[in-house]
C-alpha positions as CSV (number, residue, x, y, z in Angstrom):
1,M,-91.7,-69.7,-13.4
2,K,-89.9,-69.9,-17.0
3,P,-90.7,-67.0,-18.5
4,R,-89.2,-65.1,-15.8
5,S,-86.5,-67.2,-15.6
6,L,-86.5,-66.4,-19.2
7,L,-86.4,-62.7,-18.7
8,A,-84.3,-63.3,-15.8
9,A,-81.3,-65.2,-18.2
10,A,-81.7,-62.3,-21.1
11,V,-81.3,-59.7,-18.6
12,I,-78.3,-61.6,-17.9
13,G,-77.0,-61.8,-20.8
14,L,-77.6,-58.4,-21.5
15,F,-75.0,-57.2,-18.7
16,M,-72.6,-59.9,-20.1
17,L,-72.7,-58.8,-23.2
18,Q,-72.3,-55.0,-22.6
19,P,-68.7,-55.2,-21.9
20,V,-67.7,-57.6,-24.8
21,S,-69.3,-54.5,-26.8
22,N,-67.0,-52.4,-24.9
23,L,-63.8,-54.2,-25.8
24,A,-65.2,-54.3,-29.5
25,E,-65.6,-50.5,-29.4
26,A,-61.8,-50.2,-27.9
27,A,-60.6,-52.5,-30.3
28,A,-62.1,-51.0,-32.9
29,S,-61.1,-47.6,-32.0
30,K,-57.5,-48.4,-31.2
31,P,-56.4,-49.3,-34.4
32,A,-58.1,-45.4,-35.9
33,R,-56.0,-43.8,-33.2
34,T,-53.0,-45.2,-34.3
35,S,-53.8,-44.6,-37.5
36,A,-53.6,-41.0,-36.6
37,K,-50.9,-40.5,-35.4
38,A,-49.1,-42.1,-38.0
39,V,-50.7,-39.9,-39.9
40,Q,-49.8,-36.6,-37.7
41,K,-46.1,-37.8,-37.6
42,K,-45.5,-38.2,-40.9
43,P,-45.1,-34.6,-41.8
44,V,-42.7,-34.2,-39.2
45,V,-40.8,-37.4,-40.1
46,K,-40.1,-35.9,-43.7
47,K,-39.9,-32.1,-42.6
48,S,-37.1,-33.4,-40.7
49,A,-35.5,-35.3,-42.7
50,A,-35.7,-32.4,-45.2
51,K,-33.4,-30.1,-43.1
52,K,-31.3,-32.4,-41.0
53,P,-28.7,-29.7,-39.4
54,A,-31.6,-28.3,-37.7
55,A,-32.7,-31.6,-36.1
56,K,-29.0,-32.5,-35.0
57,T,-29.0,-28.7,-33.5
58,A,-32.1,-29.3,-31.5
59,A,-31.0,-33.0,-30.9
60,P,-28.3,-32.1,-28.5
61,K,-30.8,-29.1,-26.7
62,K,-33.5,-32.1,-25.8
63,K,-30.6,-34.2,-24.4
64,L,-28.8,-30.9,-22.1
65,A,-32.6,-30.2,-21.2
66,A,-33.4,-33.7,-19.9
67,K,-30.1,-34.7,-17.9
68,P,-31.0,-32.3,-15.0
69,S,-33.6,-34.7,-14.5
70,A,-30.8,-36.8,-12.9
71,G,-28.2,-36.5,-10.0
72,K,-25.1,-37.9,-11.8
73,T,-26.2,-36.4,-15.3
74,T,-26.5,-33.0,-13.7
75,R,-22.7,-33.3,-12.5
76,N,-21.5,-34.0,-15.6
77,A,-23.9,-31.8,-17.3
78,G,-22.7,-28.7,-15.2
79,S,-18.6,-29.6,-15.9
80,K,-19.6,-29.1,-19.3
81,A,-21.7,-25.7,-18.7
82,A,-18.5,-24.7,-16.5
83,P,-15.7,-24.2,-18.5
84,T,-16.9,-21.0,-20.1
85,G,-17.2,-19.7,-16.2
86,K,-14.4,-20.8,-15.4
87,T,-12.2,-19.9,-18.2
88,Q,-13.5,-16.4,-17.8
89,R,-12.8,-17.0,-14.4
90,V,-9.3,-17.6,-13.8
91,S,-8.5,-15.1,-17.1
92,V,-9.2,-12.5,-14.8
93,R,-7.6,-14.0,-11.9
94,M,-4.5,-15.1,-13.3
95,A,-4.1,-12.0,-16.2
96,P,-1.9,-9.5,-13.5
97,A,-0.2,-12.7,-12.5
98,A,0.7,-13.8,-16.4
99,A,1.3,-10.0,-17.0
100,A,3.8,-9.3,-14.8
101,A,5.7,-13.0,-15.7
102,S,5.4,-11.9,-19.5
103,A,7.2,-8.2,-18.9
104,A,9.6,-10.2,-16.0
105,A,10.3,-12.1,-19.5
106,A,10.2,-9.0,-22.1
107,A,12.3,-6.9,-19.7
108,A,15.2,-10.0,-19.6
109,A,14.6,-10.2,-22.5
110,A,15.6,-7.3,-23.9
111,D,18.2,-6.7,-21.6
112,E,20.3,-10.1,-23.3
113,V,22.1,-8.1,-25.9
114,A,25.2,-9.5,-27.7
115,L,28.7,-8.4,-26.4
116,A,31.3,-8.4,-29.1
117,L,35.2,-7.0,-27.9
118,D,37.5,-6.5,-30.2
119,A,41.0,-7.5,-30.7
120,N,42.2,-5.1,-27.1
121,G,38.9,-6.9,-25.2
122,F,36.7,-3.7,-26.1
123,P,33.2,-3.6,-26.5
124,Q,31.9,-2.5,-30.3
125,L,29.4,-0.3,-30.0
126,G,27.0,1.3,-32.2
127,S,27.4,4.9,-31.3
128,S,29.5,7.4,-33.1
129,A,31.1,8.9,-30.3
130,F,30.6,8.3,-27.0
131,Y,32.6,9.0,-23.3
132,I,32.2,6.7,-19.7
133,V,33.4,8.2,-17.0
134,N,32.9,7.3,-13.4
135,P,32.4,11.1,-12.1
136,T,33.2,10.7,-8.6
137,N,37.4,10.6,-9.6
138,G,37.2,11.2,-13.2
139,E,38.2,7.6,-13.9
140,V,37.3,7.2,-18.1
141,L,36.0,3.9,-18.7
142,L,35.1,3.9,-22.9
143,E,36.0,6.6,-25.3
144,R,35.5,7.4,-28.6
145,N,35.5,10.2,-30.6
146,A,34.9,12.3,-26.9
147,A,36.5,15.9,-28.2
148,A,34.3,15.9,-31.1
149,V,31.7,18.9,-31.4
150,V,28.3,17.6,-32.2
151,P,24.3,18.2,-32.7
152,I,23.2,17.0,-29.3
153,A,19.4,17.6,-30.1
154,S,17.7,16.9,-26.6
155,I,19.5,16.4,-24.2
156,T,19.8,20.6,-24.3
157,K,17.1,20.0,-21.8
158,L,18.8,19.3,-19.4
159,M,20.5,22.7,-19.6
160,T,16.9,24.1,-20.0
161,A,15.7,22.6,-16.9
162,M,19.0,23.7,-14.8
163,V,18.3,27.4,-16.4
164,V,14.3,26.9,-15.4
165,L,15.3,26.1,-11.5
166,D,18.5,28.6,-11.0
167,A,15.9,31.5,-12.2
168,G,13.8,30.4,-8.7
169,Q,10.6,31.0,-10.8
170,N,6.9,30.0,-9.4
171,L,6.8,26.1,-9.8
172,S,2.6,26.5,-9.8
173,E,2.3,29.2,-12.3
174,S,-0.1,28.5,-14.5
175,I,1.7,28.8,-18.3
176,A,-0.1,28.2,-21.8
177,I,1.0,26.4,-25.0
178,T,0.6,29.2,-27.9
179,N,1.2,29.6,-31.4
180,A,4.6,30.7,-30.5
181,D,6.2,26.9,-29.6
182,I,5.4,25.1,-32.6
183,D,8.3,23.8,-34.6
184,T,8.1,25.5,-37.7
185,L,12.4,23.9,-38.1
186,K,11.4,20.4,-38.4
187,G,7.7,20.3,-38.5
188,T,7.5,17.4,-35.3
189,G,4.1,17.6,-33.3
190,S,2.7,17.3,-30.0
191,R,-0.3,16.7,-27.5
192,L,0.2,20.1,-26.4
193,A,-2.4,21.3,-28.2
194,I,-2.7,25.1,-28.2
195,G,-4.3,26.5,-25.6
196,T,-3.1,24.1,-23.3
197,T,-2.6,25.5,-20.0
198,L,-0.1,23.3,-17.5
199,T,1.9,25.1,-14.4
200,R,5.2,25.3,-14.9
201,E,6.2,22.1,-12.9
202,E,4.2,19.9,-15.1
203,M,5.9,21.6,-18.4
204,L,9.7,21.0,-16.3
205,H,8.2,17.3,-16.2
206,L,7.1,16.7,-20.0
207,A,10.3,18.2,-21.7
208,L,12.8,16.1,-19.4
209,M,10.3,13.1,-18.9
210,S,9.0,13.0,-22.8
211,S,10.8,15.3,-24.5
212,E,7.7,17.8,-25.4
213,N,9.3,20.8,-27.4
214,R,6.2,22.5,-27.0
215,A,6.8,22.7,-23.3
216,A,10.8,23.5,-23.5
217,S,9.5,26.6,-25.8
218,A,6.6,27.6,-23.3
219,L,9.4,27.9,-20.6
220,A,12.2,29.9,-22.7
221,R,9.0,32.3,-23.5
222,H,8.1,32.7,-19.8
223,Y,11.7,33.9,-19.2
224,P,12.0,37.0,-17.7
225,G,13.0,38.8,-20.7
226,G,11.5,36.2,-23.0
227,E,13.7,33.9,-25.7
228,R,16.3,35.2,-26.1
229,A,17.6,36.2,-21.9
230,F,16.6,32.6,-21.9
231,V,19.1,31.5,-24.7
232,E,21.4,33.5,-23.1
233,A,21.5,31.9,-19.9
234,M,21.8,28.8,-21.3
235,N,25.0,29.9,-23.0
236,V,26.3,31.6,-19.4
237,K,25.1,28.1,-17.1
238,A,28.0,26.8,-20.2
239,R,30.6,28.7,-19.3
240,L,30.1,28.5,-15.9
241,L,30.4,24.5,-16.2
242,G,33.5,24.5,-18.6
243,L,31.9,23.1,-21.1
244,W,33.9,25.0,-23.7
245,N,32.7,23.4,-26.9
246,T,29.2,23.4,-25.9
247,R,26.7,26.3,-27.9
248,F,22.6,26.4,-27.7
249,H,20.5,28.5,-29.5
250,D,17.2,27.3,-28.7
251,S,16.3,25.4,-25.6
252,T,14.8,22.2,-27.4
253,G,17.6,21.4,-29.1
254,L,15.1,21.2,-32.9
255,N,17.8,23.8,-33.8
256,P,21.1,21.6,-35.2
257,A,23.5,24.7,-33.9
258,N,23.6,23.3,-30.6
259,V,26.2,21.4,-30.2
260,S,28.5,19.9,-28.1
261,S,31.0,17.2,-27.0
262,P,30.6,13.7,-25.4
263,R,33.0,15.4,-22.5
264,D,31.5,18.0,-22.2
265,L,27.9,16.0,-22.0
266,A,29.2,14.6,-19.4
267,K,30.1,16.7,-17.2
268,M,26.7,18.7,-18.0
269,V,24.9,15.3,-16.5
270,S,26.9,15.9,-13.4
271,A,25.9,18.9,-13.1
272,S,22.0,18.4,-13.9
273,A,21.9,15.0,-11.4
274,S,22.6,18.0,-8.5
275,Y,19.1,19.1,-9.1
276,P,16.4,17.1,-7.1
277,L,13.4,17.9,-9.9
278,I,15.6,17.1,-12.5
279,R,16.7,14.1,-10.9
280,E,13.0,13.2,-10.6
281,F,11.0,14.2,-13.3
282,S,14.4,13.0,-15.7
283,T,13.8,9.3,-14.9
284,S,9.9,8.7,-13.4
285,A,8.2,6.4,-15.8
286,E,5.2,8.2,-16.8
287,R,2.7,10.9,-15.8
288,Y,-1.0,12.3,-16.6
289,V,-1.7,15.4,-17.5
290,D,-5.3,17.7,-18.1
291,V,-4.6,18.9,-21.5
292,R,-7.5,20.6,-22.2
293,G,-10.4,18.4,-20.6
294,R,-8.7,14.9,-21.1
295,L,-6.6,13.0,-19.1
296,T,-4.1,12.4,-21.2
297,R,-0.7,9.8,-20.1
298,F,3.0,11.3,-21.1
299,G,6.2,8.8,-21.1
300,N,9.1,8.9,-20.5
301,T,11.5,8.2,-24.0
302,N,14.3,6.1,-21.7
303,G,12.7,2.7,-21.7
304,L,15.5,1.9,-18.8
305,V,14.8,4.1,-16.3
306,K,11.5,1.3,-16.5
307,S,13.8,-1.8,-15.7
308,P,14.1,-3.0,-12.2
309,E,17.6,-4.0,-13.6
310,W,19.1,-0.6,-13.5
311,S,19.1,2.5,-10.8
312,I,19.4,5.5,-13.2
313,S,19.6,8.8,-11.1
314,V,19.1,11.2,-14.8
315,S,18.5,10.3,-18.2
316,K,17.8,12.1,-21.2
317,T,17.1,10.7,-24.9
318,G,18.0,13.7,-28.1
319,Y,17.3,12.6,-31.9
320,I,16.7,15.1,-35.1
321,S,18.1,14.1,-38.2
322,E,21.1,16.0,-38.0
323,A,22.3,14.6,-33.8
324,G,21.6,10.8,-34.9
325,R,19.9,8.9,-32.0
326,C,22.0,9.6,-28.7
327,L,21.4,8.6,-24.8
328,V,23.2,10.7,-22.2
329,M,22.7,9.1,-18.4
330,Q,23.8,8.7,-14.6
331,T,23.9,5.2,-13.4
332,W,24.7,3.2,-10.4
333,L,26.9,0.5,-10.8
334,H,28.4,-2.2,-8.3
335,D,27.7,1.4,-5.9
336,Q,29.6,3.5,-8.6
337,P,28.1,6.1,-10.4
338,V,28.5,6.4,-13.6
339,V,28.2,8.4,-16.3
340,M,26.8,7.3,-20.2
341,V,27.2,9.7,-22.5
342,L,25.9,8.4,-26.3
343,M,26.1,10.2,-29.1
344,D,25.4,9.4,-33.0
345,S,24.0,5.7,-32.5
346,S,23.0,4.3,-35.9
347,G,19.5,2.6,-35.2
348,L,16.7,3.3,-33.5
349,Y,17.7,1.0,-30.4
350,T,20.9,1.2,-30.6
351,R,21.6,3.3,-28.0
352,T,20.0,1.8,-24.8
353,A,21.9,-1.6,-26.8
354,D,24.8,0.3,-26.5
355,A,24.0,1.7,-22.8
356,K,23.3,-2.4,-21.9
357,R,26.7,-3.4,-23.8
358,V,28.8,-1.2,-21.5
359,R,26.8,-2.4,-18.9
360,K,27.8,-6.0,-18.9
361,W,31.4,-5.2,-20.1
362,L,32.1,-3.3,-16.8
363,E,29.9,-6.2,-14.7
364,Q,32.8,-9.0,-16.5
365,V,35.7,-7.0,-16.6
366,D,38.4,-4.5,-14.1
367,S,37.1,-0.8,-14.5
368,A,40.3,0.7,-15.3
369,P,41.0,4.0,-17.7
370,R,40.6,2.7,-21.5
371,M,40.2,3.5,-24.8
372,A,37.7,1.9,-26.8
373,A,37.0,1.9,-31.0
374,A,33.0,1.9,-32.7
375,P,32.9,0.1,-35.3
376,V,32.4,2.6,-38.8
377,R,28.6,3.8,-39.6
378,R,27.7,3.0,-42.8
379,E,25.1,5.6,-44.5
380,G,21.9,5.4,-45.3
């Protein structure tokens, strides 16, 4: 029995020694793997240390990628990502309101002008000659140099429009812009390129609203008898209206020989107000027309027609160096029509500023026949 017991003891001893050897192997291999990881990590650490900015940039990306795993973190991540999207959506939604508020503020600021009065309580205007009258009863509200004969520039186009409409020509007839419509006198440009074909109505609209010289020239050329007959008809119309200080030499107003007086121009404005198309075209804010295959926007040269503070029924601006900046219009104040003629203004915005001053003054005082003085204009 002893040999068997010894054999059994030996077998049992072998089984007991095997786990110990495995543990020893594990213990021996563990340091080896740890050291291997350490060897692998060292270059990474050195690499990241050598490029600190890259390591800093990479760190937030890892955090953002890990955040969606937690509910609370997901909400935070969503709130952080939201500002970019929300800002875009809010800006799109708020743009119309913001634009409207900005436009209203700009309009309100534009209507605010300083009203300086002279010793007699009359407004001081920057226009060298002016005439403000109520056309229904002939009451003169303000005037200075009302009988002075001065160049009238594109105010001429009101007479051009009346002659065209009086002729009863087909407004749907197509008219082409040619080399004959190029301004060789003042050298002004135009967006109506040579070869542009529009209807007579469109030409009339652009001449009144945007003061397009080529349009006015084309209207005269396509008049029965041509441009010479057209200019003659303009002068005949002036006599019929009692405009004794008025002379025309072309349909555009580029010729400084087109002259009139503020008092005559007030009559011309009142006469043109009886034409529905002149009222509509001269006061429309904009129009898009097809210019040789391209849709082109034309705007009104009088910015006041776009202001909700004004009710304007006829409007026309004008400018050449000999005439200065001019503005004539018929507007409504206190349910009464008022014709304003402002000639030879001293600055770019003076004519519209003068119109605002007149309006402000009329709103403050009782309208009665008055004579007002304007400051002496300095040359240069």
